[in-house]
C-alpha positions as CSV (number, residue, x, y, z in Angstrom):
1,M,45.9,-24.3,-18.1
2,A,45.3,-21.1,-17.1
3,T,41.9,-19.0,-19.1
4,L,42.0,-17.1,-21.3
5,G,40.6,-13.5,-21.9
6,K,38.8,-12.4,-24.6
7,V,40.1,-9.7,-26.3
8,Y,37.8,-6.4,-28.1
9,L,38.4,-5.0,-31.5
10,I,37.7,-1.6,-30.9
11,G,37.9,1.7,-33.4
12,A,38.6,4.6,-31.8
13,G,36.9,6.4,-34.3
14,P,38.1,9.4,-36.7
15,G,40.4,11.4,-33.4
16,A,38.2,13.3,-30.9
17,Q,37.3,11.6,-27.9
18,D,33.7,11.9,-27.8
19,L,33.4,10.1,-31.0
20,I,34.1,7.1,-29.9
21,T,30.5,4.9,-29.2
22,V,29.6,3.8,-25.9
23,R,30.5,0.6,-26.4
24,G,33.1,1.1,-27.0
25,A,34.0,3.9,-24.1
26,R,32.7,1.2,-21.5
27,L,35.1,-1.8,-22.8
28,L,37.6,0.4,-22.7
29,A,36.6,1.3,-18.9
30,Q,36.7,-2.0,-17.7
31,A,40.1,-3.5,-19.5
32,D,42.9,-4.6,-18.2
33,I,45.4,-4.4,-20.7
34,V,44.8,-1.8,-23.9
35,L,47.2,-1.9,-27.2
36,H,46.8,1.3,-29.4
37,D,47.7,2.7,-32.4
38,A,49.8,5.5,-32.5
39,L,47.2,8.1,-34.4
40,V,44.7,6.7,-31.0
41,I,45.2,10.6,-28.9
42,P,46.4,10.9,-26.0
43,E,42.4,12.0,-24.3
44,M,41.1,8.8,-25.4
45,L,43.7,6.7,-23.5
46,E,42.1,8.7,-20.5
47,L,38.9,6.3,-20.7
48,C,41.3,3.7,-19.4
49,P,43.4,4.4,-16.5
50,Q,43.4,1.5,-15.1
51,A,45.1,0.0,-17.5
52,E,48.5,-1.4,-18.9
53,K,49.0,0.5,-22.2
54,I,51.3,-0.9,-25.0
55,S,52.1,1.7,-27.8
56,V,51.8,-0.8,-30.9
57,G,51.4,2.2,-33.2
58,K,51.9,2.1,-37.5
59,R,52.3,5.2,-38.4
60,S,53.2,5.5,-42.6
61,G,56.6,6.6,-43.7
62,Q,58.0,5.5,-40.0
63,R,59.5,2.6,-38.1
64,S,57.2,0.9,-36.0
65,V,56.1,-2.4,-34.9
66,A,55.5,-5.1,-37.3
67,Q,52.3,-6.9,-37.0
68,Q,53.1,-10.1,-36.6
69,V,54.8,-9.4,-33.5
70,I,51.4,-6.7,-32.8
71,N,49.3,-10.5,-32.9
72,Q,51.8,-12.3,-30.7
73,Q,51.7,-9.3,-28.2
74,L,47.9,-10.3,-28.9
75,V,48.0,-13.0,-27.5
76,E,50.4,-12.7,-25.1
77,A,47.7,-10.4,-23.2
78,A,44.7,-12.6,-23.6
79,Q,46.8,-15.2,-21.4
80,R,47.3,-13.1,-19.0
81,A,44.4,-10.8,-18.4
82,K,41.1,-11.2,-18.2
83,L,39.3,-8.4,-20.8
84,V,42.4,-6.9,-23.4
85,V,42.0,-4.3,-26.2
86,R,42.9,-3.6,-28.9
87,L,42.8,0.3,-29.8
88,K,42.5,1.4,-33.6
89,G,41.9,4.4,-35.4
90,G,39.3,5.1,-37.4
91,D,37.1,1.6,-37.7
92,P,38.5,-1.7,-37.1
93,M,37.3,-3.3,-40.1
94,M,38.3,-0.2,-42.7
95,F,42.6,-0.9,-43.5
96,G,43.1,-1.7,-39.9
97,R,44.9,-4.8,-40.3
98,A,42.2,-6.8,-39.0
99,D,42.4,-10.3,-40.6
100,E,44.8,-10.6,-39.6
101,E,44.8,-9.9,-36.1
102,L,41.5,-12.0,-35.6
103,R,43.5,-14.8,-37.5
104,A,46.5,-15.2,-34.8
105,L,43.8,-15.2,-32.4
106,E,41.8,-17.2,-33.5
107,E,44.0,-20.0,-34.0
108,V,44.8,-20.5,-30.7
109,G,41.6,-20.3,-29.5
110,I,41.4,-16.8,-28.2
111,E,37.1,-15.3,-28.1
112,V,37.2,-12.1,-30.0
113,E,34.7,-9.9,-30.9
114,V,34.8,-6.6,-32.7
115,V,33.3,-3.3,-31.7
116,P,32.7,-0.8,-35.0
117,G,34.0,2.9,-34.8
118,I,33.0,5.8,-37.4
119,T,35.3,5.4,-39.7
120,T,37.6,8.3,-41.3
121,A,35.8,9.1,-44.7
122,L,32.2,10.0,-42.7
123,A,34.0,11.4,-40.5
124,A,35.5,13.5,-43.0
125,A,31.9,14.2,-44.9
126,A,30.4,15.1,-41.7
127,A,33.5,18.0,-41.2
128,T,33.2,19.8,-44.9
129,K,29.3,18.9,-44.7
130,Q,30.4,17.3,-48.3
131,P,27.8,14.3,-48.6
132,L,29.2,10.9,-50.1
133,T,26.1,10.2,-52.2
134,K,24.2,12.9,-54.3
135,R,20.6,12.2,-55.7
136,G,21.7,12.5,-60.0
137,V,24.6,12.9,-58.9
138,A,26.7,9.8,-56.8
139,R,25.1,7.1,-56.2
140,S,28.0,4.8,-55.2
141,V,30.7,5.2,-53.6
142,G,34.7,3.4,-53.5
143,F,36.8,3.1,-50.9
144,F,40.8,2.2,-51.9
145,T,44.5,2.9,-50.3
146,S,47.9,2.5,-52.0
147,S,49.2,1.0,-49.0
148,T,49.3,-3.1,-49.5
149,A,51.9,-5.2,-48.3
150,P,54.5,-5.9,-49.8
151,E,53.9,-8.7,-52.0
152,H,50.6,-6.5,-53.5
153,S,52.9,-3.7,-54.0
154,D,51.6,-3.2,-57.3
155,H,47.7,-3.2,-56.5
156,D,47.4,0.4,-57.7
157,A,43.7,0.0,-59.1
158,I,41.2,2.8,-58.4
159,P,37.4,1.6,-58.5
160,E,36.1,2.8,-60.4
161,T,32.3,4.9,-58.6
162,D,31.0,8.2,-58.3
163,T,32.6,9.0,-55.6
164,L,36.3,8.0,-54.8
165,I,37.7,7.9,-50.9
166,Q,41.6,7.2,-50.7
167,Y,42.7,6.8,-47.1
168,M,46.6,7.7,-46.4
169,G,46.3,9.4,-49.7
170,G,48.8,12.2,-48.6
171,R,52.1,10.7,-49.8
172,E,50.5,9.2,-52.6
173,A,48.0,12.5,-54.0
174,I,50.6,12.6,-57.5
175,A,50.0,9.1,-58.7
176,T,46.1,9.7,-57.9
177,A,45.9,12.5,-59.9
178,E,47.9,10.8,-62.7
179,R,46.0,7.2,-62.6
180,L,42.5,10.0,-62.6
181,L,43.4,11.2,-66.2
182,A,45.1,9.1,-67.9
183,H,41.4,6.8,-66.8
184,G,39.6,9.9,-68.5
185,H,38.5,11.7,-65.1
186,A,38.1,16.1,-65.6
187,P,41.1,17.6,-64.8
188,D,38.7,20.1,-62.5
189,T,36.8,17.6,-60.7
190,P,36.6,18.9,-57.2
191,V,38.5,17.0,-54.3
192,V,38.8,17.5,-51.0
193,V,41.8,16.8,-48.8
194,I,41.1,16.6,-44.6
195,E,43.8,16.1,-42.2
196,N,43.7,15.4,-38.6
197,V,39.5,14.8,-39.3
198,S,38.1,15.6,-35.9
199,R,40.8,17.4,-33.8
200,P,41.7,20.6,-32.9
201,D,44.3,21.0,-35.8
202,Q,42.0,19.8,-38.5
203,L,42.6,21.0,-42.2
204,I,40.4,21.0,-45.0
205,H,41.6,21.9,-48.9
206,R,39.6,22.1,-51.8
207,I,41.3,21.5,-54.3
208,T,40.9,20.2,-58.3
209,I,42.6,16.7,-59.6
210,A,44.8,18.7,-61.8
211,Q,45.9,20.9,-58.8
212,L,46.7,17.2,-57.1
213,T,49.2,16.4,-59.8
214,Q,51.7,19.1,-58.0
215,G,51.0,16.9,-54.9
216,L,50.1,17.8,-51.0
217,G,53.3,19.1,-49.7
218,T,54.2,17.8,-46.1
219,P,51.3,16.9,-44.0
220,H,51.4,16.1,-40.0
221,G,48.9,14.2,-40.0
222,P,46.7,11.4,-41.2
223,V,45.1,12.9,-45.1
224,L,41.7,11.8,-46.7
225,V,41.5,12.5,-50.5
226,M,37.8,12.5,-51.1
227,I,37.5,12.8,-55.4
228,G,34.1,13.3,-57.3
229,E,30.9,15.8,-58.5
230,A,29.3,15.2,-55.2
231,M,32.2,17.3,-53.1
232,R,31.5,20.4,-55.7
233,V,31.1,23.1,-53.3
234,R,27.2,23.8,-52.7
235,V,25.9,28.0,-52.8
236,H,26.3,29.7,-49.3
237,Q,27.9,26.7,-47.9
238,R,30.5,27.4,-45.0
239,D,33.2,24.7,-43.8
């Protein structure tokens, strides 16, 4: 039986090439095959010119490669290459479908290692200069998404924390705002919406929950929504 390669699940970070970790960049430069998400920018792939590159992008609302197919592609890649990278936007362990891929690889005895990346929420906090926690104001943070597996389509609970961070929140903005208001959140609670975090076309919008009920229009990239009193603008603050 041929020797199996090793797979690395690597977080590419929020977008900008220089926000990947040193370890992630080093492994990319050594990779034989790189399976990457649609949200991984072309500049990031310049770090692995020697590798065979396979796009397995999953964009919300668009046709994408089924997760089961991606799992099989990972297994097949490890059967023919020594070092395989699965490159994911943000951090692999935060809404990155890492559980399915880890299970698929472990079931056939393929060695796998996870290399963390900067998750979008932390990059957004840095870009907007809005700490997610603040003494006397916010001491808990909840990360959630409305994108679920088909068998969990009715799972729409929102965490009860001081600061709320909604990943992939563009299309769900109205529903999220209405649920927050129904659960007693004040209409004037500050909301920060950030699109294309850390990229040249990054956009920041400062609104309230009441304004969020009107929706966010048609964004041109991944959207993160940050909600809570910690998002209130400081005096003299500039983005």
